[in-house]
C-alpha positions as CSV (number, residue, x, y, z in Angstrom):
1,M,-13.6,-66.5,-27.1
2,S,-10.4,-65.6,-29.1
3,E,-10.2,-65.0,-32.6
4,T,-7.6,-66.1,-35.1
5,Y,-7.0,-63.7,-38.0
6,A,-5.1,-63.8,-41.1
7,A,-4.7,-61.6,-43.9
8,A,-6.0,-62.7,-47.2
9,D,-3.5,-63.7,-49.8
10,K,-5.4,-61.8,-52.0
11,A,-7.1,-58.5,-51.6
12,E,-10.6,-58.7,-52.1
13,K,-11.5,-55.8,-54.6
14,L,-14.8,-54.4,-55.4
15,G,-16.8,-57.3,-57.2
16,T,-15.1,-60.0,-55.6
17,T,-16.9,-62.7,-53.8
18,L,-15.8,-65.0,-50.9
19,M,-17.2,-68.3,-50.5
20,I,-16.6,-69.6,-46.9
21,K,-17.3,-73.4,-46.2
22,G,-16.9,-74.4,-42.4
23,K,-18.3,-76.2,-39.4
24,I,-20.1,-74.8,-36.9
25,A,-19.0,-75.9,-33.0
26,K,-21.9,-78.0,-30.9
27,Y,-21.6,-76.2,-28.1
28,I,-21.5,-72.2,-28.8
29,D,-23.5,-69.4,-28.1
30,R,-22.1,-67.3,-30.9
31,F,-19.6,-67.1,-33.8
32,A,-17.9,-64.4,-35.8
33,I,-16.5,-63.8,-39.4
34,N,-15.0,-60.4,-40.1
35,L,-14.0,-58.8,-43.1
36,G,-11.8,-55.4,-43.7
37,E,-8.6,-54.2,-43.4
38,G,-7.8,-55.6,-39.7
39,P,-8.7,-56.6,-36.2
40,K,-9.2,-52.7,-35.6
41,K,-10.8,-52.0,-39.1
42,V,-13.8,-54.0,-39.9
43,G,-16.0,-53.3,-43.1
44,L,-18.4,-56.2,-42.2
45,H,-18.9,-58.2,-39.1
46,F,-21.0,-61.3,-39.2
47,N,-22.2,-62.4,-36.0
48,P,-24.6,-65.2,-36.2
49,R,-26.2,-65.6,-31.9
50,Y,-27.6,-68.3,-30.4
51,D,-28.6,-67.3,-27.6
52,Q,-30.4,-64.6,-29.3
53,S,-31.9,-66.4,-32.7
54,T,-30.3,-63.8,-34.3
55,I,-28.1,-62.8,-36.8
56,V,-26.0,-59.4,-36.1
57,L,-24.2,-57.3,-39.1
58,N,-21.8,-54.3,-37.8
59,S,-18.5,-52.4,-38.8
60,F,-15.9,-51.5,-36.1
61,D,-13.5,-48.9,-36.7
62,G,-11.9,-48.2,-33.2
63,E,-15.9,-48.3,-31.9
64,W,-18.5,-50.2,-32.9
65,G,-21.5,-49.1,-35.3
66,K,-24.8,-49.2,-34.7
67,E,-26.1,-53.2,-34.7
68,V,-28.1,-54.1,-37.6
69,V,-30.2,-57.3,-36.5
70,V,-31.6,-60.1,-38.9
71,D,-34.2,-62.4,-37.8
72,H,-33.3,-65.3,-40.3
73,L,-31.2,-67.5,-38.1
74,N,-31.6,-71.0,-40.1
75,F,-28.5,-73.0,-39.3
76,H,-27.7,-74.8,-36.7
77,R,-24.6,-75.5,-34.3
78,G,-22.2,-78.4,-35.1
79,S,-23.6,-78.3,-38.9
80,E,-21.3,-77.7,-41.6
81,I,-22.5,-74.3,-44.1
82,T,-21.5,-72.2,-46.8
83,V,-21.9,-68.7,-46.6
84,I,-21.0,-66.3,-49.9
85,M,-19.7,-63.0,-48.9
86,T,-20.0,-60.2,-51.7
87,F,-18.3,-57.0,-51.7
88,D,-19.7,-54.5,-53.9
89,S,-20.3,-50.7,-54.2
90,D,-23.1,-51.3,-52.0
91,G,-21.6,-52.6,-49.8
92,F,-21.3,-56.2,-48.9
93,K,-24.0,-58.7,-49.6
94,V,-24.3,-62.1,-47.3
95,T,-26.0,-65.2,-48.8
96,L,-27.0,-67.9,-46.3
97,P,-26.9,-71.2,-46.8
98,D,-30.7,-71.3,-47.9
99,L,-29.8,-68.1,-50.4
100,H,-31.6,-65.6,-48.3
101,Q,-29.4,-62.6,-48.9
102,V,-28.7,-59.9,-46.5
103,T,-27.1,-56.6,-47.1
104,F,-24.9,-54.6,-44.9
105,P,-23.6,-50.9,-45.8
106,N,-19.8,-50.1,-46.3
107,R,-20.3,-47.5,-43.7
108,L,-15.9,-47.2,-43.3
109,G,-15.7,-46.7,-47.4
110,L,-13.2,-49.8,-48.2
111,S,-12.4,-50.1,-51.7
112,Q,-10.6,-53.3,-51.0
113,V,-10.7,-56.5,-48.1
114,S,-7.9,-57.9,-47.1
115,Y,-8.3,-59.4,-43.9
116,L,-10.5,-62.1,-42.5
117,G,-10.9,-62.6,-39.3
118,V,-13.3,-66.1,-37.6
119,S,-13.7,-66.6,-34.1
120,D,-13.2,-69.9,-32.7
121,G,-17.1,-71.3,-32.8
122,F,-16.4,-71.7,-36.5
123,S,-13.8,-73.4,-38.7
124,I,-13.0,-73.4,-41.7
125,T,-12.6,-76.0,-44.1
126,S,-12.5,-74.2,-47.7
127,M,-12.2,-70.3,-49.0
128,K,-12.8,-69.9,-53.0
129,F,-12.4,-66.0,-54.3
130,D,-14.4,-65.4,-57.6
């Protein structure tokens, strides 16, 4: 699975919310949305895994950290979803389409996020910073 990467046109600073709306491919086992400083320094790896019926959260800085497994995969392949990601002093808060929230610590001590990476199992239709 390849991944497309882009530097955000404005860095997400502490307290910033990123609303991502997109379409999940119909025939995938998993996709990922990554936030960080670049593909080799990812503060939040958001990885729904349909083949395991879970969502995995992790970080990457030369190597993967310990996975945090969330048993709340409530959106389906082929659907359009909105995921809200807030970056604050405690870390990352992810609001899922049913408004369930999961949190992940800022393991890398990032003060801003200037990078967004999305796997090809998910295509962004719109993004909004608040």
